C-alpha positions, -999 to +999 in steps of 0.1 A: +777-065-245+751-049-269+719-040-249+683-050-266+657-026-259+621-037-272+601-012-289+564-020-291+539-011-314+504-006-306+501-032-275+520-047-246+541-078-253+523-103-240+491-091-258+484-090-292+515-065-306+549-071-326+578-068-312+607-046-320+643-055-307+670-019-311+702-027-328+731-017-345+755-019-373+743-050-389+734-070-361+705-095-360+689-099-323+679-134-319+644-148-330+643-118-356+618-123-386+632-132-417+620-112-443+637-122-474+666-124-489+696-106-512+727-117-534+715-149-515+718-141-480+686-139-456+673-103-447+650-090-416+625-065-416+639-036-395+629+002-392+637+034-380+626+069-387+638+088-418+635+128-421+608+124-394+588+094-413+588+057-395+600+035-425+606-002-427+633-017-442+663-045-444+692-058-427+713-085-426+754-086-414+764-079-451+745-049-456+760-034-419+727-015-417+692-012-417+688-002-456+656+022-459+639+038-494+634+073-488+636+106-516+648+082-544+680+070-522+683+042-500+694+050-466+722+034-444+708+036-406+730+022-384+710+024-356+672+005-359+651-017-346+643-056-358+612-070-362+612-106-337+589-133-337+597-155-306+581-190-298+560-169-270+546-146-295+510-143-292+502-140-327+513-153-361+532-133-388+525-141-428+528-125-461+493-117-478+491-113-520+462-095-534+463-058-531+477-028-547+483+012-549+489+012-511+462-009-499+465-035-473+445-065-456+434-061-421+460-071-395+487-054-417+517-045-391+520-008-392+552+015-384+540+045-386+508+063-397+498+051-427+528+030-432+529-007-432+555-036-442+558-047-471+581-067-497+587-071-535+599-100-557+627-086-577+648-111-597+639-140-574+645-125-536+620-110-517+630-073-507+614-058-475+605-021-478+575-002-467+535+005-482+530+038-482+490+044-481+487+082-492+514+074-522+496+045-531+527+025-534+552+003-521+586+016-517+619-007-514+656+004-515+677-013-539+718-008-540+715+030-534+687+042-546+646+037-541+616+017-562+581+022-565+555-005-570+519-002-574+510-038-572+521-075-566+536-066-535+531-085-505+519-069-472+527-084-438+498-095-416+497-101-381+473-129-364+463-139-333+471-168-317+450-179-292+457-179-253+441-206-232+450-194-200+476-177-180+492-188-142+511-162-118+529-180-092+560-177-073+552-144-057+574-125-042+565-091-029+586-063-017+575-058+016+595-030+023+584-012-007+547-015+005+522+017+006+492+019+025+468+052+019+440+055+038+414+081+029+404+111+051+368+111+052+347+081+065+321+057+050+289+047+068+286+009+071+255-004+092+234+009+118+208-009+146+180+010+160+180+003+202+146+008+220+139+014+255+102+015+260+108+010+294+102+036+326+139+026+338+176+033+328+186+003+308+222-011+299+221-032+266+246-049+246+240-039+210+259-065+181+261-048+148+265-072+117+282-062+086+302-078+055+339-065+051+351-064+016+379-062-002+397-065-036+425-080-051+444-077-082+476-089-097+490-064-127+524-078-145+543-041-153+562-030-181+569-053-210+544-084-200+512-067-195+489-096-203+457-093-220+431-084-202+398-113-202+422-140-204+412-168-175+441-165-150+456-183-118+473-165-096+490-184-065+498-160-038+493-148+000+477-111+005+500-083+017+486-072+053+498-045+074+498-049+111+491-019+126+498-022+160+534-035+152+539-014+123+549-038+097+541-058+067+534-099+065+521-121+036+488-146+045+482-178+042+488-190+001+456-194-018+447-203-056+429-174-073+408-179-106+398-150-122+396-129-157+426-109-162+426-071-156+392-078-132+399-077-092+391-108-070+371-097-047+365-114-010+334-110+010+334-119+052+306-117+072+311-102+109+300-084+140+307-060+168+295-059+199+288-025+220+271-021+257+248+012+255+233+029+283+199+040+274+173+062+295+137+054+296+110+055+266+137+065+245+153+057+211+188+057+198+209+043+166+241+027+167+260+028+140+292+019+121+319+036+102+351+026+079+375+042+061+388+027+028+427+016+022+445+012-011+474-011-005+503-008-035+530-039-031+554-045-058+563-077-065+581-106-091+568-137-101+568-164-126+542-162-155+529-192-174+513-185-210+492-219-216+480-215-255+446-231-270+470-257-290+489-267-259+520-250-261+530-233-230+560-209-220+575-197-187+588-156-178+606-155-143+614-129-122+586-107-142+579-075-128+542-065-111+523-047-087+499-062-064+468-036-055+442-037-027+412-021-016+395-030+015+381-010+046+400+001+080+395+021+105+362+011+121+341+029+142+311+027+162+286+057+168+262+059+194+237+088+186+220+107+216+189+094+231+158+110+219+125+105+236+105+076+217+073+081+191+053+066+220+063+092+246+060+122+220+024+105+213+015+105+249+031+140+256+005+155+233-027+134+245-050+164+270-049+154+305-078+127+319-106+146+334-120+129+363-159+141+375-166+139+412 
C-alpha cells in the first residue's frame, strides 16, 4: 500500500495553502488537480526538485513519472508530489491568461523562489510546466525535450474560499500525557490594610477578595491548523489537576465561542478569610500571592468547517493541544504589625506641662 504524505507550501492545510501529496511511478492520488492532457489522456500537476531547483510539470499513469523540463531536456522523476484540490479545500484553483515574459498574477501558485505553476496550449492540448520569473518564460517538457515560451501561457492562481466558522467537538483528552508547569516565583494578587486604633490586643477576621483568571485555548496540530481569526465554537470540558489526589480529571462540558488563535479567558470572583492578632495602636497588611501554572494536554477531536456557501466538511480524530494558564499555590502573608501613624504622631508631641 502506497503511503501518501502531505506537503504544504506556504500555510497549513486547512488555512489558505496548496496541498501536495507524495507519490511515485505514475500513480495519481485522489483529488489530483488536472492540468491538461497529452495524446488525449489527462495530465495532472506534479512537482519535484531537479538539480536543486523545485519545478512543476505533468504526470499521468501512461507517462509513468513526473515529467519536468530542465536544461534542454524533459526529466522523468519517479518520486514526486501531486497537487490536489479536495472538496474541503479553503481555496479555489483556476488558470489565468494575460501575462508574459515570466510575469504572474497575484495569487499565483508558487513551487519555489520565483518559480510558479503554468501551462501552454500546444497542438490543441494544455501542457503543464513552470514559469521562471528570472528567465522571463514558461518552460514545459514535451516528448523528451524542453520548450520555452515568452507569451501565451497560463498561470495557475489560488483564490481564498471564504469560511464562515469552525466547530470543534467530541474532544477526547489524553490525560495520561497531561503536564502542569508551575512558575518558581509568586505573583502579587491583592492586599488589605488592617488597623487597630484601640489600646487593646485585637483579634479580627480579614476577608481578601480577588479575581481568579484563567485562559484556555484549543489548537489543532500537524496538517490541520486552522485559519486564525475565524469564528470558532468548542464544546468540551476543561482538564483539571487534583493536587491532593495527584490525578487529572475533566470538568463539566461547556460551549466556548471565540476567534480561532485567541484565548478564552474566564474570571471568577472569590474570597479568602484569615484571622490575625494585632497589638494596640498598630497597622498591618494582609496580602495574597500565587504562582502561574501552565497546563498542556494533547487531544483528538472532530473538526467541522462551514463555508460561506453553506458547504460543510468534517474531519475526525484530528490531533490537537489544549493549553491553559491559571493561578495556583495561593498563599496568605501577614506582615509584622507596626505602630500606627497616630501613635507615631503622639510620640513626637512635647509632654504637657501642668502649672501649679
